[in-house]
C-alpha positions, -999 to 999 in steps of 0.1 A, spaced: -700 558 593 -706 564 629 -733 562 656 -735 582 687 -740 561 718 -739 573 754 -719 604 744 -692 582 725 -690 577 688 -690 540 676 -674 534 642 -696 513 620 -678 511 588 -658 530 562 -671 530 526 -658 541 493 -674 560 465 -682 532 445 -702 514 473 -738 511 480 -749 513 517 -781 512 539 -773 538 565 -790 546 597 -817 559 601 -825 552 564 -818 513 562 -847 509 540 -831 529 511 -800 518 494 -777 548 489 -749 550 460 -722 571 478 -706 582 446 -737 601 439 -734 622 471 -698 631 463 -700 636 426 -678 665 416 -657 664 447 -621 657 441 -602 634 463 -574 647 486 -541 637 473 -525 642 508 -500 667 494 -520 696 511 -515 679 545 -476 678 543 -454 705 558 -433 723 533 
């Protein structure tokens, strides 16, 4: 999660699919990140390797 401040990105945190967060600008709502990415497969890093 990041926030843009004065034209620069400030790193606020890194969260996994099984975590719940209260992200700006919706801090009042707890979001289950796994629901946002349901059905999306994780990258196994094999596609980024040169062959």
